[in-house]
N, C-alpha and C positions, 0 to 999 in steps of 0.2 A: 557618750551615746549622741545620736543626732535624733531628734525628737519630731513627731508628725502628729498634728492635731485633727480632729475632724472638723466641718463648716460650722458647726454649731459652738463647739468652742472657741472658733477664729472670732465668728461675729460677736460673741460676749464679750471676747477681751478687745476688739475694735470699739466698741460702744463704749466699755470702760475708758480705755484712753480718748477716744473722740469726745468725749465728755472734761476733758481737762485742757484740751487743745484746742487753739483758733479754728474757725470753720475752714477746713480745705486742707490743712495741715499734712494730715494723714496722706491725702491721695497726692500734694506736692514730694513729700516724701518716696514714695513709690513710684511716682513720674520719674523723679531724680534719678534715683538708682536704675531702674529701666532705662532711661537715656546714656547713663554714663557705660552701661552694658553692651548695648546695641552700637556706640561710638566704638566701643574696641574692637567690634566685630566688620566694622568697616575700614575697607584700607586709608581712608580719609573720610571725613565729615562733610567737608565743604566739597561742592559738587554732584554729592553722592544723591541715590535716588531712592527714596524709603517710601514705601507702600505701607500704608493702616488698613487694617481691615476692622471695622469700627462696629461694635453691637452697640446697643442701648443703654447700657447699664454703666456702673462703675468700672468695671472692666475695659469698657470702651473710653471711659473718659481719662484711663491710665495711660491708653493707647494716646489719646489725642494731646496732653500734656507732655507726654515725652516726646511726640511729633513737633509740638510747639519748642523744645527745647532743641531738637537737632535742627530745625529751620531756623532757629535764630543764631546758628553756627554757619549757616549756610548751605544747608542739605534742601534739595528740592522734596519735599513733603505732599505726598498725594493720600487724603484719608477717604476711602471707599466704604461707606454707610451701608450698615446689612439691612437697614431698614430704613422708614420714613423720622425714627426719634435718633437722638444722640447726645450725650452729655453737652447741657448747654455752654458751661463754663469751659470745658474742654475744645468744643469747636470755636468758641471764640478767640481763645487763645491761640489754636493754631492758625485761624486766619489773619489775626494781628501780627503773627510771625511770618507769615506770607505764604504758608499753606494753602493748599486747595482742596476742597471737598467735594464730592458727589454720591450721589445714591446708586447704588448696583441695581440691575434692573433684573438679575437673574439668570438671565442668557448667558452661559458660559464663554460666548463670543464678545461679552461685553467687558471682560477683565483682562484687556489687553495690557494693561499696565503694569499688571503681577508680572509679565515675562520680559519688562524694561528694568525690573526694580534690582537694584543692589542689595538691598535686604526689605524682606515683609515681618511687619509685626502684627500678631494675630490676638486682636483685644475685640473679639466677638461673644464670647461667654467667659466668666470666671466661674468660681468655685460654687455659685449657687446655680449652675447649670444641671439639668438632669435629664436623662431619659434621650440623649441622641441629640442629634444636631436636625432643626428644620431648615426647611428653604427659605430665605436663599442660601443660610449658612453652610449647609452641605456642600452645595455648589462651590464656595470660596474656597472652603478646606481641600477639596479635590483640585482645585484651581494652584491653591498655593503649593502644594505638595509636587504639582508635576511644574511647576516654575523651577528656573535654576538658581536664583537666589535662596539663600539661608532664611530659615523661617524663626523668629523668636515668638514666643509663646508669653502672653500676659499673666503673670500668675499661676496658669494651669491651660494647657492646650485644651482648645473649644472642643466639647463631644468627649473629653475624659471625667467620669465622675469622680469627684476629689475625695470623696470617702473611701471607695471601694477600688478604683482602677478600671473599672468596668467600661468597656467603650461600645455601647449597643448600636451600631453603626458609624456614620461616617464620621472622623474625627481629622484635627488638625494634627500633622507630623512636625514637629518642631524640633530644629536643631539645637535649641536651646530654650530652656523656660526658665525667665525670670521670676521667682516666686517672693512673694511678701511677708516678712513677718516671722513664719515657720513654715515648717515642710507640711504638706497634706499626704494624707496616707496613698493616695492614688497616684502620687509621682514616684513612689518608691515600691510597688508591685504592678506587675503585668496585667493585662496588656498595656494600661496606663504610661506605665515608666517607660514602655519602649517608644511612646508616644511624644515624652517629654523630654528626650535628648539629654544634653548636659543639662543640668539644675543649678541655676544660681540663685542662692539666696540673699535678698536683703533685708538688711535689720531696719524695721518702723518702729521698733519699741513696743513689739507686743509681748516679749518672752516676759517681763513680771507679771502681765495679767492672766497669763495661762495657769492651768493645773497641770493635772498629771496627763502624759501622754496618750495618744489611741495606740501608736505604733512607734518601736524603737529602728534605728540601724545603726549596728555598732561598727564602730572605727578601728583601726590599728590598736591605738592605745587601751582600749575598751577589751580587747579579745588578750593583750598583755597583761591586763590587770587579772584577768581572771584564769590564765592559763597556770596549773601547779607548777612550780618551781622546785625541781630536786635541792635539796640542802646535802649538806656534809652528811647527815644523820640518816639520809635516804637508803632504803635499800628496795629489793624486789617488791616487797610486802607492802612498804609505806606507798609503792609506787604505784600501787593496786594490781589485782589479779582478774584477769578477766577470763571467763568461761565464753567459750564461743559453741554456738550450735547452729553451723551452717554446714552445708556441700550434702553430697550424697552420691551414691554410685554411680549416677546419672550426671551431676553437676558438682565433680570435683572442683574446680575453678572456683566457683564460689566460695567454699573453704578456705583457698589458698588467698584470694583478693581479701575477705574479710579478718583473716589472722592477718595478714600483712598490712592492713589500714591500721590495725592495732597496735602492732610492733614500731611502725614506721612513724604513730603518734606519740610513742614514748612509755606504754604501759609497761608494768614491770616485769608480766609473765602472763601468757596465756595458757590458758588449760584449755585445749580440745579435745572435743568427743563427738566421733560419728563413725560413719560405714570404714572398713579396713581399706578400701580402696582411695577413701579420702585421707585418711590418715597418713597413708603412704607419699600422698601428693603434698601435704602441708609439710610434712617431716623433710622431705626432698627439698622445699623451698625454703623453709622456717626452721632448720632443726633445734632451734631454741625453744621450739614449743613442747609443753608437755600435753603428750597427746594418748588417748587411749580409744579402742576400739568399741563402739558401743552397738550393739544389735540393733540395728531402724527399726526392726519389727516387736522391740520388747522391752528395750530400758527406758527408764524415765528418770534415771539419775542426774542431777545435777551436774555431774562430773567430778573426776577424783579431786579431793581436799578441798579447802576452802577458798570461796571467790568474794570477789568485791563487788561484781556486776557481772551481767549476763548477756549477749547478743543472741537472738533466734531468730532464723527465717530463711536468710539467705540459701537457695537453692538446695531446702532442705528436705521438700515434699508436703505432699499434702493427704498423704495416707493416715487411717484410722491411729495409726500407731502417734503419729506426728501430731495429731491432736491429743493424745494423751500424754504427749512428751509438752506440750504448751501448756496442758492445763496442770503437770506438775511444777512448772516455771512458774505459772500464774500464782499458785498457791503459796509459794515461796516467799522470803521477804526482802529479795535479795533484787538491787536498783537492776532495772530490767527495759532492753531495746526490742523493740519486736517489729520485724519486716518482712517483706515479700511473702512467701508461703505462708507464714505465721498470719499474716494479717490476711490472706486467703481463708486460711482457715475460721478466723474470727469472722467472716462475711459470709460463709458459706451455711449451708442448711443445717449443720450442726454447730454452729458458730454461737447459739443463743445461749450455754451453759458458758462457754469460753467468754463471751461478754460480761455475763454477769460478774464472773471471777475476775475479769481485767477492773470492772467498775469497783470493787470490793478491795481493791489492791491499796494498801497504804504506802508500800516504799516507791519511790522514785519510778514513774514507767514513762517510755516514749514509743510513739508507733510513729516510722518513719515512711509513709505511703508516697507513691507517685500520684498525679491524679486520677488515674484508672481506679487504683488499688483503694483511694479515698471515694470515688463514687460507688464503688461496691458496700462502702461502711454504712453509707448514706442511703437508704431507698428511697427510690422515685429521682435520682440526682444522676446525670451522665456526665462524661469526662469533658464534654465541650461546657456544662454548666458550671464546674468546677474550674477551667480554666478561664472562664469567663470572670467569676467572681471568688478570688483565692481568697481572701480575706472571710467572707461570709462563710465558706465550707469548712475551712480550718478550724475556724472558732466552732461552726458547731460540732464537729468530731470531739474537738479537747471538750466540751462541755457535755456530749452525748456518756462519754467514757471516762470524765475526770480525769482526765493526763495531759501528758504535752505530746503536743502533733506537731510533725515537723513535715510539711507538703513539700515534696521537692519537684523542681520544674526551673522555667524559665527565670522565674524568681522564688526562690527557697524562703518559705514563711513558715513561721513556728508560733503557736499558740497555746498558752498555758490558761486554765478559768482564774481569773483573779490578777493576770499581770497584762501588761500592753502587747499585741502582738510584735514578733521582730519578722524582720525583712532582711535577708544576707546582702550584702553590697556585693560581694564577689563571684557571684553567679556568673558563668560565662558558657556559651553554646559549646566548646570545648568538650564539656562534662558529658555531652549528649554520647557516651559510647558505652557498651556492653561492658557490666562488672564496675561501673563507677560506682552504683549503689550500694555495692558490697564493700568497697573500700571506705564509702561515707561510714557504712554501720559500723566497721571495725575503728574507726577512727574515732566516732563518738562514744562508741563502748570503751575505749583507753580511757577518755575522758571522764564515765560514769566511774570507771573502775579507781581513778585517782581522787574521789570524792565528790565531784562537781554536782550538782542538782540538774536533775533531766532539762530543765529551760535552758542553762546556762551552758550545760555539756553541747546542747543540740547547737546552741548558737556558734560556738566557738569552733564545733566540728564542720560545720557549713561553712565558715568564713577559712578554716583552714583548707578544706575540700578545695575551695574555689579557688584560694591563690596557689595551690599545688597545681592546677590546670594549667597554670600561667607560668610558672616557676619552673616546670619539670622541664620542658621544650622551648621557652623563651617565648612562647605563644604560639606556638604549632601546634598541628593537630595532635591529640594524645590519646593513648589507649590507656586502659586502668593500671596496666602495669606501670606505665610511665607515671601515674596518679603516685604509686607507691614510692618512686623516687624523688618526686616532688615534695611529698608531706613533712620529710624532715628540713628541706630547704623552708616552707612554710612554717613549722615551728620554730625555727632557727630565726625567722626574720620576725615574727611575731612576738619572739621574745626580746628580740634585739631594740623594738618597738618603746619596749616599756623600759 
């Protein structure tokens, strides 16, 4: 796992480390790592034109010292100060190496050097920045975004909140972010992650000083370690039996996609219950399914036979009978994934009793909303609030209902009380397609049925789902049915990693 830590944790670790190091050693380590990465981005260092955007704090000092190292190798380095003050040691080092410095006056026409640069280094604000960019920082961020040269952010793009990823106004859009010591949550979660570009981590010795992470980002090897692996004694029961309550007369495709997501992820058996038209569609596409007609206006049974986990909601409907069905499911001791229409029932006028039943559950429970559905679960929130501060809101819902929550979106984020949040690294815009969420529900349901806890099933399912979108058609636009083709490839790839 790659770990991300909050600003307060990073500051505490820095203080502990600096107490044992010579003065300035930590900044020199950071500046050296920054200069090395910047040199890699230049076609050649000697004769290249590098512009530094310099704030008044240590972030500006990192940029100035890195600029001095590049200047010593023959680069023409130009420091543009965003205010009257800057790190004195860094300024002296840059000037001694032949770099030039001036103060940016705030007029956009005063930033011509940016448009002649081969590389721009953003050292305006570091991890302590809050509340968006004030002037002239905002103007410099806009100029840098419009300049043709690649932009390297120092530790964090200026204007991005390090703890949340929030971007409350103008922010630098970096091609590469060189971050020091440890990842910050804002580099892993949109909208901040979108501003960070490729993130390069420079080890400056902080790791031994840090405690538990605030957020984790699973890698392929982590998913490989978590995925259940069939053995010689495996049979369909040991591999898991998943009950699916998805689809209806109006939305038969949701049933087909949810069942398919489970089967293509490797579940032992799917028991499907739904309207007769949906049953016909499911059996036509997936004849291995054990399916039964359930009266959509009457039955609240969990389905025929025993099951290991259950998925409910995609395309199911919001009729009062569906609320009764959801009540019955919530009252069971079966691991459960709640999606789509079932989430609407939880947040509706009659959802109070359902929500209380959800809070009282002891079995593993996972909610999988998109931002609009999450907003309905949080009175007073709206979709734009959710998308601006994903971590804050997904944690609020997880605490409110005392369960695991997976928030779908440009960054899929998972929260569970008592555990670090998890940000999925395989998300892609290719997943913005009708039915994608139904496939995800089925895939995670298969992993729940295999015995994985909700948090780990969500983490693995999101990872595989993201990889499936790329593997299905080699990165071309995909449909939900393409995802079904990609899932076995993603599972095989992940198991091969292990």
